N, C-alpha and C positions, 0 to 999 in steps of 0.2 A: 279791643281790637276789633270789635263790631262797628264802632264809631269809624275808626280809621277806614277799614274796608268800603263802607257806606260814602264816605267824604271821599275817597280816594277814586272810585269808580265814576261819580259825576265829575269831578274836577278832571279825569282822566279824558272822559269823554268830550269836557269841554276845549280841553286842547287839542284833541284830534280836531274837533270841529274848527279852531284856530288854524290848525297847521293845514287842512285842505282848502281852506279859504287863501292863505298864505301861499300855497302852492299853485293856484288858479291866480293868483296877480302875479307869480313869478311867469307863468307862461304869458300873460299880457303884456308884462314889462320885464323881459328877457335881461336888460341891460342893468338892471337894480342889483348890484352886488348887495348893498346893506340888506335887501327884502330877503335875499338867500341867506345872509346871518342871522336875521330874525327868524327864517323858518327853524332854521337849525337850532337856536336856542330855544324857542317855544317846543320844538320834539324833544330836546333834553328834558323839560320842565316836565310834559307829558310822561316820557318813560321813567323819570322819578317819581312821579305820582301812584304809576300803575304798580312800579317795584314796591312802593310802601302798601299798595293794597296786596300785592300778592305775599307779603311778609305778614300780614294780618290773616290772612287766608291760610297761610301756613301753619299761624297760631290757632287755629281753628275759630277764626271768627264767625264763619258760617253755623257753628255749633253753640254759640251763647244763646240763652233763653231769650225767645221773642225775637230772634235776629230778622225773620221778615217784616214784622212791623216795625222794628229799628232802623232796617235798611230804607224802608218807604219814606218813614217821616224824617230821618236826617237826608237822606236824598232829596227828597221835596223841598227838604229847608234850603239843602246847597243850589239847588235849581233855581228857588225862588232870589236867593242873593245873587246869582248869575246875573238872573233876568233883571232884577233892579238895578244892579252895576252896569249894565249893560245902558240903562236909559239915563243915568243921572250924569 
């Protein structure tokens, strides 16, 4: 659960960033129905990931031994993977 909480927090934030960017594009291109559908889909992905995080927290993820260290290491790994995937 500690791992799930750490991963889903980073992934949820990443999806949230994407939703914000898509919403900016929607303002620029209001006729883009496909863009609106994409924003909705990514929003649902984000909500699903954050729900997984919330479940992990409800199951005491934050009470795991060494949670702050695990969260930092796992979160850092996730952020590195996102950074790398955006550049390949």
